[in-house]
C-alpha positions as CSV (number, residue, x, y, z in Angstrom):
1,M,0.0,0.0,0.0
2,T,1.4,3.4,-1.0
3,V,2.0,6.2,1.6
4,L,-1.0,8.2,0.1
5,K,-3.4,5.2,0.5
6,K,-2.2,4.6,4.1
7,N,-2.6,8.2,5.0
8,I,-6.1,8.4,3.5
9,A,-7.1,5.2,5.3
10,A,-5.7,6.4,8.6
11,N,-7.3,9.8,8.3
12,F,-10.7,8.2,7.6
13,F,-10.4,5.9,10.5
14,G,-9.2,8.6,12.8
15,S,-12.0,11.0,11.8
16,L,-14.6,8.2,12.3
17,W,-13.2,7.2,15.7
18,V,-13.1,10.8,17.0
19,G,-16.7,11.4,15.8
20,L,-17.7,8.1,17.5
21,M,-16.2,9.2,20.8
22,G,-18.3,12.3,20.7
23,L,-21.4,10.3,19.9
24,I,-20.8,7.9,22.8
25,F,-19.6,10.3,25.6
26,V,-21.6,13.5,25.1
27,P,-24.9,12.0,26.4
28,L,-23.0,10.8,29.4
29,Y,-21.5,14.3,30.1
30,I,-25.1,15.7,30.0
31,H,-26.3,12.9,32.3
32,F,-23.7,13.7,35.0
33,I,-23.4,17.5,34.9
34,G,-26.7,18.6,33.3
35,I,-27.5,20.5,30.1
36,E,-26.7,23.9,31.6
37,A,-23.2,22.9,32.6
38,Y,-22.8,21.3,29.2
39,G,-23.5,24.7,27.7
40,L,-20.2,25.8,29.1
41,I,-18.5,23.0,27.2
42,G,-20.2,24.4,24.1
43,I,-18.8,27.8,24.9
44,F,-15.4,26.3,25.2
45,A,-15.7,24.7,21.7
46,T,-17.0,28.0,20.3
47,L,-14.1,30.0,21.7
48,L,-11.6,27.4,20.4
49,A,-13.1,28.0,16.9
50,I,-13.0,31.7,17.2
51,F,-9.5,31.9,18.5
52,G,-8.5,29.6,15.7
53,L,-8.4,32.7,13.5
54,L,-5.2,33.7,15.4
55,D,-3.4,30.7,13.9
56,M,-2.2,33.2,11.3
57,G,-1.8,30.4,8.7
58,L,1.1,28.9,10.6
59,S,-0.3,25.4,10.8
60,M,-0.9,25.2,7.1
61,T,2.4,26.9,6.4
62,L,4.3,24.4,8.5
63,N,2.5,21.6,6.7
64,R,3.6,22.9,3.3
65,E,7.2,23.7,4.3
66,M,7.7,20.3,5.9
67,A,6.4,18.6,2.8
68,R,8.5,20.8,0.5
69,L,11.8,20.6,2.5
70,A,11.5,16.9,3.2
71,V,12.3,16.0,-0.4
72,L,15.1,18.6,-0.8
73,E,18.8,17.7,-0.2
74,G,20.5,19.2,2.8
75,S,17.4,20.7,4.4
76,A,17.5,19.0,7.7
77,Q,18.8,22.0,9.6
78,E,16.4,24.4,8.0
79,M,13.5,22.1,8.9
80,R,14.4,22.0,12.5
81,D,15.1,25.7,12.6
82,L,11.7,26.4,11.0
83,V,9.8,24.4,13.6
84,R,11.7,26.3,16.4
85,T,11.1,29.6,14.7
86,L,7.4,29.1,14.3
87,E,6.6,27.4,17.6
88,I,7.9,30.3,19.7
89,P,5.3,32.8,18.4
90,Y,2.7,30.1,18.4
91,W,3.1,29.3,22.1
92,I,3.2,33.1,22.8
93,V,-0.2,33.5,21.1
94,G,-1.6,30.5,23.0
95,L,-0.4,32.0,26.3
96,L,-1.9,35.4,25.5
97,I,-5.3,33.7,24.6
98,S,-5.1,31.9,28.0
99,I,-4.4,35.1,29.8
100,I,-7.2,37.0,28.0
101,V,-9.8,34.3,28.8
102,I,-8.7,34.2,32.5
103,A,-8.7,38.0,32.8
104,M,-12.2,38.2,31.2
105,S,-13.6,35.4,33.4
106,P,-15.3,37.7,35.9
107,F,-17.0,39.7,33.1
108,L,-18.0,36.5,31.2
109,A,-19.4,34.9,34.4
110,H,-21.4,37.8,35.6
111,H,-22.5,39.6,32.4
112,W,-22.3,37.2,29.4
113,V,-23.3,33.7,30.5
114,N,-26.9,33.6,31.7
115,A,-26.8,30.6,34.1
116,K,-29.8,29.7,36.3
117,N,-28.6,26.8,38.3
118,L,-24.8,27.4,38.3
119,S,-23.5,30.1,40.5
120,P,-21.4,33.0,39.0
121,K,-18.4,31.8,41.0
122,T,-18.7,28.3,39.5
123,V,-18.9,29.8,36.0
124,Q,-16.0,32.0,36.6
125,T,-13.8,29.1,37.9
126,A,-14.9,27.1,34.8
127,M,-13.7,30.0,32.6
128,I,-10.4,30.1,34.3
129,L,-10.0,26.4,33.8
130,M,-10.9,26.9,30.1
131,G,-8.2,29.5,29.8
132,L,-5.6,27.0,31.2
133,A,-6.9,24.3,28.8
134,F,-6.6,26.7,25.9
135,A,-2.9,27.1,26.5
136,F,-2.3,23.4,25.8
137,Q,-5.0,22.7,23.3
138,W,-4.0,25.6,21.1
139,P,-0.6,24.3,19.8
140,M,-2.0,20.9,18.8
141,S,-3.0,22.1,15.3
142,F,0.5,23.5,14.7
143,Y,2.4,20.4,15.6
144,S,-0.2,18.2,13.8
145,G,0.4,20.3,10.7
146,G,4.1,19.4,10.9
147,L,3.4,15.7,11.2
148,M,1.0,15.9,8.3
149,G,3.6,17.6,6.1
150,L,6.1,14.9,7.0
151,Q,3.4,12.4,5.9
152,R,3.4,10.8,9.4
153,Q,-0.4,10.8,9.3
154,V,-0.8,7.2,10.5
155,L,1.2,8.0,13.6
156,L,-0.7,11.2,14.1
157,N,-4.1,9.4,13.9
158,V,-2.9,6.7,16.3
159,V,-2.1,9.4,18.8
160,N,-5.4,11.2,18.3
161,I,-7.4,8.0,18.5
162,V,-5.8,7.0,21.8
163,M,-6.0,10.4,23.3
164,S,-9.6,11.1,22.2
165,T,-10.5,7.8,23.8
166,F,-8.8,8.7,27.1
167,R,-10.2,12.2,26.9
168,G,-13.8,11.0,26.8
169,L,-13.5,7.9,28.9
170,G,-11.4,9.6,31.6
171,A,-13.9,12.5,31.8
172,V,-16.8,10.1,32.3
173,L,-14.9,8.1,35.0
174,I,-14.0,11.3,36.8
175,L,-17.6,12.6,36.6
176,W,-18.9,9.2,37.8
177,L,-16.4,8.3,40.5
178,I,-14.9,11.6,41.8
179,S,-17.0,14.7,41.1
180,P,-20.0,15.2,38.8
181,T,-19.2,18.8,38.1
182,V,-18.2,20.9,35.2
183,L,-15.1,22.0,37.1
184,A,-13.9,18.4,37.3
185,F,-14.6,18.0,33.6
186,F,-12.4,21.0,32.7
187,S,-9.7,20.0,35.2
188,W,-9.4,16.7,33.3
189,Q,-9.3,18.6,30.0
190,I,-6.2,20.4,31.2
191,V,-4.5,17.2,32.2
192,I,-5.3,15.3,29.0
193,S,-4.4,18.3,26.8
194,V,-0.9,18.5,28.5
195,V,-0.3,14.8,27.7
196,H,-1.8,15.1,24.2
197,V,0.3,18.1,23.1
198,G,3.4,16.6,24.8
199,L,3.1,13.4,22.7
200,I,2.6,15.3,19.4
201,V,5.5,17.6,20.1
202,F,7.7,14.6,21.0
203,F,6.8,12.7,17.8
204,L,7.2,15.7,15.5
205,W,10.8,16.4,16.8
206,R,11.6,12.7,16.7
207,N,10.6,12.4,13.0
208,L,12.5,15.5,11.9
209,P,15.8,14.6,10.2
210,E,19.0,14.8,12.3
211,A,21.1,18.0,12.0
212,T,24.6,19.0,13.1
213,E,23.4,22.0,15.2
214,A,20.7,22.5,17.7
215,P,17.5,24.2,16.4
216,R,17.4,27.9,16.7
217,F,15.1,30.9,16.0
218,R,15.9,32.5,12.6
219,H,14.2,35.8,11.5
220,E,15.0,35.2,7.8
221,L,12.8,32.0,7.8
222,L,9.9,34.2,8.8
223,R,10.5,36.4,5.9
224,N,10.6,33.5,3.5
225,I,7.2,32.2,4.5
226,R,5.6,35.5,5.2
227,R,3.7,35.8,1.9
228,F,2.2,32.3,2.0
229,A,1.3,32.6,5.7
230,I,-0.4,36.0,5.1
231,G,-2.4,34.5,2.2
232,I,-3.5,31.5,4.2
233,T,-4.5,33.8,7.1
234,G,-6.6,35.9,4.7
235,I,-8.3,32.8,3.3
236,T,-9.0,31.5,6.8
237,V,-10.5,34.7,8.0
238,M,-12.7,35.1,4.8
239,A,-13.7,31.4,5.0
240,T,-14.8,31.8,8.6
241,L,-16.7,35.0,7.7
242,L,-18.5,33.3,4.8
243,A,-19.4,30.3,7.0
244,Q,-21.0,32.6,9.6
245,L,-22.3,35.5,7.4
246,D,-25.6,33.8,6.6
247,K,-26.2,33.0,10.3
248,V,-25.5,36.6,11.3
249,I,-27.9,37.9,8.7
250,L,-30.6,35.4,9.3
251,S,-30.5,35.6,13.1
252,R,-31.6,39.2,12.7
253,M,-34.2,38.7,9.9
254,L,-35.9,35.4,10.9
255,S,-37.8,34.4,14.0
256,L,-35.8,32.4,16.5
257,E,-37.8,29.3,15.6
258,I,-37.2,29.5,11.9
259,F,-33.5,30.3,12.5
260,G,-33.2,27.2,14.7
261,Y,-34.5,25.1,11.8
262,Y,-32.0,26.7,9.4
263,S,-29.2,26.1,11.9
264,L,-30.1,22.5,12.3
265,A,-30.1,22.0,8.5
266,G,-26.8,23.7,8.3
267,V,-25.2,21.4,10.8
268,V,-26.4,18.4,8.7
269,A,-25.1,19.8,5.5
270,M,-21.7,20.8,7.0
271,T,-21.2,17.1,8.0
272,L,-20.3,16.5,4.4
273,Y,-16.9,18.1,4.9
274,R,-15.9,15.1,7.2
275,F,-15.7,13.1,4.0
276,V,-13.2,15.5,2.4
277,G,-10.7,16.1,5.2
278,P,-9.0,12.7,5.2
279,V,-8.3,12.9,1.4
280,L,-7.2,16.5,1.5
281,E,-4.9,16.0,4.5
282,A,-3.2,13.1,2.7
283,T,-3.1,14.7,-0.8
284,Y,-1.8,18.2,0.0
285,P,1.7,17.1,1.2
286,Q,2.0,14.8,-1.8
287,L,1.3,17.6,-4.2
288,T,3.7,19.9,-2.4
289,N,6.4,17.2,-2.7
290,L,5.9,16.9,-6.4
291,V,6.0,20.7,-6.9
292,A,9.1,21.0,-4.8
293,L,10.9,18.3,-6.8
294,G,10.0,20.0,-10.0
295,A,8.0,17.0,-11.2
296,S,6.6,17.0,-14.7
297,E,3.1,18.5,-15.4
298,A,1.9,15.0,-16.4
299,K,2.9,13.5,-13.0
300,I,1.3,16.4,-11.0
301,A,-1.8,16.1,-13.2
302,E,-2.0,12.4,-12.5
303,M,-2.0,12.9,-8.7
304,Y,-4.4,15.9,-9.1
305,H,-7.0,14.0,-11.1
306,K,-6.8,10.9,-9.0
307,S,-7.4,12.8,-5.8
308,A,-10.1,15.0,-7.3
309,Q,-11.9,11.9,-8.6
310,L,-11.7,10.3,-5.2
311,V,-13.3,13.3,-3.5
312,S,-16.1,13.3,-6.1
313,V,-16.8,9.6,-5.4
314,L,-16.9,10.3,-1.7
315,I,-18.9,13.5,-1.8
316,L,-21.4,13.4,-4.7
317,P,-23.2,10.1,-4.0
318,T,-23.5,11.1,-0.3
319,A,-24.8,14.6,-1.2
320,L,-27.4,13.3,-3.7
321,V,-28.7,10.7,-1.3
322,V,-29.1,13.3,1.5
323,A,-30.6,15.8,-0.9
324,L,-33.2,13.4,-2.4
325,F,-34.0,11.7,0.9
326,S,-33.7,14.7,3.3
327,Q,-37.1,14.3,4.8
328,E,-36.7,10.6,5.6
329,I,-33.2,11.2,7.0
330,M,-34.4,14.1,9.2
331,L,-37.4,12.1,10.5
332,L,-35.2,9.1,11.3
333,W,-32.7,11.4,13.2
334,T,-35.0,13.8,15.0
335,H,-38.1,11.5,15.3
336,S,-40.1,14.7,14.8
337,P,-42.4,15.0,11.7
338,V,-42.7,18.7,12.2
339,T,-38.9,19.2,12.3
340,A,-38.5,17.0,9.3
341,Q,-41.1,18.9,7.3
342,R,-39.6,22.3,8.1
343,T,-36.0,21.4,7.5
344,H,-35.8,18.9,4.7
345,L,-35.9,21.4,1.8
346,L,-33.2,23.5,3.6
347,V,-31.1,20.4,4.1
348,S,-31.4,19.5,0.4
349,I,-30.3,22.9,-0.8
350,L,-27.5,23.4,1.7
351,V,-26.0,19.9,1.2
352,I,-25.8,20.6,-2.6
353,G,-23.9,23.9,-1.8
354,A,-21.6,22.0,0.6
355,A,-20.9,19.4,-2.1
356,L,-20.0,22.0,-4.7
357,N,-17.7,23.6,-2.1
358,S,-16.1,20.3,-1.3
359,I,-15.1,19.3,-4.8
360,L,-13.0,22.5,-4.9
361,N,-10.8,21.4,-2.1
362,I,-8.3,19.5,-4.3
363,P,-8.0,22.4,-6.8
364,S,-7.3,24.7,-3.8
365,S,-4.7,22.4,-2.4
366,L,-2.9,22.4,-5.8
367,Q,-2.9,26.2,-5.7
368,W,-1.4,26.2,-2.2
369,A,1.2,23.6,-3.2
370,Y,2.5,26.2,-5.6
371,G,2.3,28.9,-3.0
372,W,-0.6,30.6,-4.8
373,T,-3.2,31.8,-2.4
374,R,-4.4,35.0,-4.2
375,L,-7.2,33.3,-6.3
376,T,-8.9,31.6,-3.3
377,F,-8.7,34.8,-1.3
378,L,-10.2,37.0,-4.0
379,V,-13.0,34.4,-4.7
380,Y,-13.9,34.5,-0.9
381,V,-13.8,38.4,-0.9
382,V,-16.1,38.6,-3.9
383,S,-18.4,35.9,-2.5
384,A,-18.8,37.8,0.8
385,L,-19.6,41.0,-1.0
386,L,-22.2,39.3,-3.1
387,L,-23.6,37.1,-0.4
388,A,-24.7,39.7,2.1
389,P,-27.0,41.9,-0.2
390,L,-28.4,39.0,-2.1
391,M,-29.2,37.0,1.0
392,I,-31.0,40.0,2.5
393,I,-33.1,40.5,-0.6
394,C,-34.0,36.8,-1.0
395,T,-34.7,36.3,2.7
396,K,-37.2,39.2,2.6
397,G,-39.0,37.6,-0.4
398,Y,-38.6,33.8,0.2
399,G,-37.5,33.4,3.8
400,S,-34.9,30.8,4.9
401,V,-35.3,28.8,1.6
402,G,-34.3,32.0,-0.4
403,A,-31.2,32.4,1.8
404,A,-30.1,28.8,1.3
405,T,-30.7,29.1,-2.4
406,V,-28.5,32.1,-2.7
407,W,-25.6,30.3,-0.9
408,A,-26.0,27.2,-3.1
409,M,-26.0,29.3,-6.3
410,L,-22.9,31.2,-5.1
411,C,-21.1,27.9,-4.5
412,C,-22.2,26.8,-8.0
413,G,-20.7,29.9,-9.5
414,N,-17.4,29.4,-7.7
415,V,-17.0,26.0,-9.3
416,F,-16.9,27.6,-12.7
417,I,-15.0,30.7,-11.8
418,V,-12.3,29.0,-9.7
419,M,-11.7,26.2,-12.2
420,H,-11.5,28.6,-15.2
421,Y,-9.0,31.0,-13.7
422,M,-6.9,28.3,-12.0
423,H,-6.4,26.3,-15.2
424,R,-5.3,29.5,-17.0
425,R,-2.2,29.3,-14.8
426,L,-1.9,25.7,-13.5
427,L,-2.3,22.5,-15.6
428,R,-3.6,24.5,-18.5
429,H,-4.9,21.5,-20.5
430,E,-6.6,19.7,-17.7
431,K,-9.8,21.7,-17.0
432,W,-12.2,19.7,-19.1
433,R,-10.8,16.4,-17.8
434,W,-11.7,17.7,-14.3
435,Y,-15.2,18.6,-15.4
436,V,-15.9,15.4,-17.4
437,E,-13.8,12.6,-15.8
438,D,-13.3,13.8,-12.2
439,V,-16.8,15.2,-11.6
440,G,-19.1,14.5,-14.5
441,R,-18.9,10.7,-14.5
442,P,-19.4,10.1,-10.7
443,L,-22.2,12.7,-10.7
444,F,-24.1,11.1,-13.6
445,A,-23.8,7.6,-12.2
446,S,-25.0,8.8,-8.8
447,I,-28.0,10.7,-10.2
448,I,-29.2,7.5,-12.0
449,V,-28.9,5.2,-9.0
450,A,-30.2,7.7,-6.4
451,G,-33.0,8.8,-8.7
452,L,-34.2,5.3,-9.2
453,G,-34.1,4.8,-5.4
454,R,-36.2,8.0,-5.0
455,L,-38.9,6.6,-7.3
456,I,-39.1,3.3,-5.4
457,I,-38.7,4.3,-1.7
458,R,-41.8,5.7,0.1
459,S,-41.7,8.0,3.1
460,D,-44.4,6.0,5.0
461,W,-42.3,2.9,5.3
462,S,-41.3,1.7,8.7
463,P,-38.1,3.1,10.2
464,L,-36.2,-0.2,10.0
465,L,-37.2,-0.6,6.3
466,L,-36.2,3.0,5.6
467,I,-32.8,2.6,7.1
468,L,-32.2,-0.7,5.2
469,S,-33.5,0.9,1.9
470,L,-31.4,4.1,2.3
471,G,-28.4,1.9,3.1
472,M,-28.9,0.0,-0.1
473,V,-29.3,3.2,-2.1
474,S,-26.2,4.7,-0.5
475,G,-24.2,1.6,-1.3
476,G,-25.5,1.6,-4.8
477,T,-24.7,5.2,-5.6
478,L,-21.2,4.8,-4.1
479,L,-20.5,1.7,-6.1
480,A,-21.8,3.2,-9.3
481,A,-19.7,6.3,-8.9
482,A,-16.6,4.3,-8.1
483,C,-17.1,2.0,-11.0
484,V,-17.2,4.8,-13.6
485,S,-14.1,6.5,-12.1
486,S,-11.3,5.7,-14.5
487,R,-8.5,6.5,-12.1
488,L,-9.5,4.3,-9.2
489,D,-8.4,0.7,-9.6
490,A,-10.5,-2.3,-8.6
491,V,-8.9,-2.8,-5.2
492,E,-9.3,0.9,-4.3
493,R,-13.0,0.7,-5.3
494,F,-13.5,-2.4,-3.2
495,K,-11.9,-0.9,-0.1
496,L,-13.5,2.5,-0.6
497,F,-17.0,0.9,-0.9
498,F,-16.8,-0.9,2.5
499,A,-15.1,2.0,4.3
500,M,-17.7,4.5,3.1
501,I,-20.6,2.2,3.9
502,V,-19.5,2.4,7.6
503,K,-19.4,6.2,7.4
504,R,-22.8,6.3,5.6
505,V,-24.4,4.3,8.4
506,A,-22.8,6.6,11.0
507,L,-24.2,9.6,9.0
508,L,-27.7,8.2,8.9
509,L,-27.6,7.5,12.7
510,N,-26.0,10.8,13.6
511,P,-26.2,13.4,10.8
512,A,-24.8,16.2,13.0
513,G,-21.4,14.4,13.3
514,R,-20.5,15.6,16.7
515,G,-16.9,16.6,17.4
516,E,-14.5,15.5,20.1
517,I,-15.7,17.6,23.0
């Protein structure tokens, strides 16, 4: 098995396992500490996502530089110096975040968090513990980026699987046997985060090539990566803005009830990105290696098309099944006919938009492998400028469905804009092969199978029969898409089929795809 295949398999299994840990342990957290205290855990996860903007592109930059330097002769010292140069500001930012959260804990406890059963003192102490946990959870993405760039993704996933298991199981045992309080929960988060980040740091340094001198901080290395890091930072900020812009607008324009339905549909649609991450994380360092080695355009194109086609096989069948059977899936998940009725059209529209966004991930990774971030950034800027006024207009006229349609149409436009301008500069003769072979064939095969399933399956069937039927349609669409994919050999299709059936069943049982905490 090649390194790429091993990394993709490890990333899929790691993602599935971490999601499973969330599915298993979250109800137990709520059982022991109550839903109000669990709200503090939700605040912790939200703050982690917000402060992620302060990453400044360093995690992705380290990923790219490790992949690039790993294939160049005599780069061992530069690799070690680069890690030392970037980790210093990264830890400083993490400590500043920790200090800010701790310093703001009195204000947050007394004026921001509206707790009924928890005392302000308890909330304040929980915030302080959050701040300490931040200091150690924050650097994980940085060191993980380094291991990904070195293509040690199997090792990284083993560490993450073990630690996510201990994180969840340990928290439950502490809440059960020692103290069923949110303070005990966050105390355990600090302990396990120290161990987790310590292991990742150890393995990154151990896997770096040996050098004659000790690693040191070098200002010139910051200058060398400055342009790419700034570009990635801009992309991250704009991507976050785009991801939240519709919610900001709709939370003001819609009733809280309707906005709740829209948010629920958005959570289901965004689950689609779980299928892309494992492939992207494995492919990006490989593309960077090829570019750094000055590989021929034909060799780069082969890796590009194979990865893009794999993403299409994973994403398009899933998106079509969810879009065509959204009402049945929402009913099976929520057990509420009212919720299913009011969210299924939103789910269908949003999941199509998410699918269109997802198939652009491999083209984006090719751009970043060349150090070209401007196109993605400009597309995000233009998208944000168009999204806000169009969403306001369509929401006034058509409500939440109008807003979802605007977002999906914008994603559709980006598919044509990005691919046109990208292929004017990179792989200039490969655009139509991407449209026809990488996307068109899997899409057409999936439409046929999923469409036939839609004609046969009825919404009034029993839940067990619906689950079995949807499972068969999911497997059929996946198999059909894989069979028409010219760049996936028979063994890959066989493994892909069974691996994805497991994830499809998990998606049917838990469309929200809960995270680790």
